[in-house]
Steps between C-alpha positions, in 0.01 A plus 500: 500500500375312193350153525404551865205290614200677647249398763175357364197622694153359433221663699186307599294415193771602250598144407367303203176352639312195373201298617579129522280214377394188687625337713685804640243772440600827664771717347870566458697820474841474335719754681819443308613294203750535216214658300480802733718803424765546766447155652791284611592236242394140552257555790120492511294578809139565579204467730241228464168475677297181523139535614347234726524158324742645244811293438827479316536150371808304600783581261877539472741712301788349301764768554345762728502559872169637628476692826174568686407721790140477623369845587132426574279207592572134543484195283636155429816432306624178352873556513730227374233238577407623850171679576571800721292769668617838370414835659585868462867562572616165359796504258571212261765426236448239226817417302479354147301173472341530849126445478274757665134602497261704716132498596311774680291297744414809706223757485712801407740571212836319504758747365871450447802657336680276251844543348631285215866486396560476210180670388222358282199448727360837398462371142284212624273727706452738211445212257219337698355809671271783410610862551376645831387860467381734773124509536432186297318213672682183605441247217603198709435220495561442134638183339869432459592566133529192279857606417607525867713183480683626193551840664644326808750301295596808297581693817647370828318178587617142473290191437444315827530123521285386664248776427332675795204321657180670620471746656846615387410472129336759271139417596323777695409441864124534531440380856711592803422166666720324244794663683422350842747212455778739395438721801549200728812392311665844506808551719 
């Protein structure tokens, strides 16, 4: 049968891997995107790992729904204005325009699967990241590129009004004690 779709299979470590700059640090592995041969159209998915004190600043997407499933660790999430405790096994869905951000306030890696429909997040990760190659040392932390804001706006991010406040902004977290108030606030 011509035109028949085939199953995409990506084995561990076969995705497009990139180290991520501050404030996230850690790494991402894009498992599928429109750029990958045989991938389903319009979908991007990957793994992301935040080391202790790594964070994803609060953000929103203008036309994309983002799904998350936490597979390891625990952290804090600011989800639509509410600080929540997030742990392995948690599933979340952020429709367009819903603000969300994450902080690893634990002592082990915080790892999650993300899916973005329609795709585009992979272009951001590649644009701000550094290729991750087997055997090379972890370069993190390294500064967020000066062009990160332009890369965000050229991909799948919207400008937030009001902008995120600390610690949900782009500044790195350098002291775990600055998270004590958030830990108490988390539901």
